[in-house]
C-alpha positions in Angstrom: -22.4 -37.4 159.4 -19.6 -35.6 158.3 -16.5 -35.2 160.2 -16.0 -32.4 162.1 -13.4 -29.3 162.4 -12.0 -27.6 165.7 -13.5 -24.3 165.2 -17.2 -26.0 165.2 -16.2 -28.4 168.1 -14.7 -25.2 170.2 -18.0 -23.2 169.5 -20.2 -25.5 170.5 -18.0 -26.8 173.6 -18.0 -23.0 174.5 -21.8 -22.9 174.1 -22.3 -25.0 176.7 -23.6 -28.2 174.2 -23.7 -31.8 176.3 -21.5 -33.6 173.6 -20.1 -37.2 174.0 -16.6 -37.2 173.1 -14.0 -40.0 172.8 -10.4 -39.7 172.8 -8.8 -42.7 171.5 -5.0 -42.1 171.8 -3.0 -43.9 174.5 -2.9 -42.7 178.4 0.1 -40.9 178.2 -1.5 -39.0 175.3 -4.7 -37.6 177.6 -2.2 -37.4 180.4 0.0 -34.3 178.3 -2.9 -32.4 177.1 -6.6 -33.2 176.9 -9.9 -31.3 176.5 -12.0 -33.6 178.8 -13.1 -36.6 176.8 -14.1 -40.0 177.9 -10.9 -41.8 177.0 -10.5 -45.1 174.9 -7.7 -46.0 173.3 -8.4 -47.2 170.1 -6.2 -50.6 170.6 -9.3 -51.6 172.6 -11.9 -49.6 171.4 -13.2 -52.7 169.9 -14.0 -54.0 173.1 -15.5 -50.9 174.6 -18.3 -50.8 171.7 -20.9 -52.8 173.9 -20.4 -49.8 176.2 -21.7 -47.2 173.8 -24.6 -49.5 172.7 -27.1 -46.6 174.0 -25.5 -44.1 172.0 -25.8 -45.5 168.3 -28.1 -42.8 167.0 -26.2 -40.2 169.1 -23.6 -37.9 167.3 -20.4 -39.2 168.7 -17.0 -36.7 167.9 -13.7 -39.2 168.1 -10.3 -37.6 168.0 -6.8 -38.5 169.2 -3.4 -36.7 167.8 -3.6 -36.0 164.2 -7.6 -37.6 163.2 -6.0 -40.8 161.7 -6.7 -42.7 164.9 -9.9 -41.5 165.0 -11.1 -42.4 161.3 -9.9 -45.7 161.9 -12.4 -45.7 165.4 -14.9 -43.9 163.2 -14.9 -47.1 160.6 -14.9 -49.0 163.5 -18.5 -47.7 164.6 -19.9 -47.0 161.1 -19.4 -50.9 160.4 -21.1 -51.8 164.0 -24.4 -49.8 162.7 -23.1 -46.7 164.6 -25.1 -44.2 162.6 -23.5 -40.7 163.9 -19.9 -41.2 164.5 -17.6 -37.6 163.8 -13.9 -37.7 163.4 -12.2 -34.2 164.3 -10.1 -33.0 161.7 -6.8 -32.2 162.6 -7.1 -33.5 165.9 -5.1 -32.3 169.0 -2.6 -30.8 166.8 -4.8 -28.7 165.0 -6.6 -27.5 168.3 -3.5 -27.0 170.2 -2.0 -25.2 167.0 -5.7 -22.8 167.5 -6.6 -22.4 170.6 -3.3 -23.3 173.1 -0.3 -21.8 170.7 -1.6 -18.6 169.7 
């Protein structure tokens, strides 16, 4: 699947869609600002893939600070047979720039 923009994700969240969103940042980053995603830091991400087994064919949106760690998480998921992981382009930096700062 193609990656997702912050605009598309915000529109879907505002519409009340039930989405599986995973934040792969560190706990301190999550504590500073988050959009309510499930926190699974990239450093332990591979250890938690078994917990996500039921979602192998479900859209899973991954995000981090800028999009680099979530891109890595997406690649890990694809290598393990997940079919619909999507990276949030620009991550929380882009989100905050578009929707928090102004």
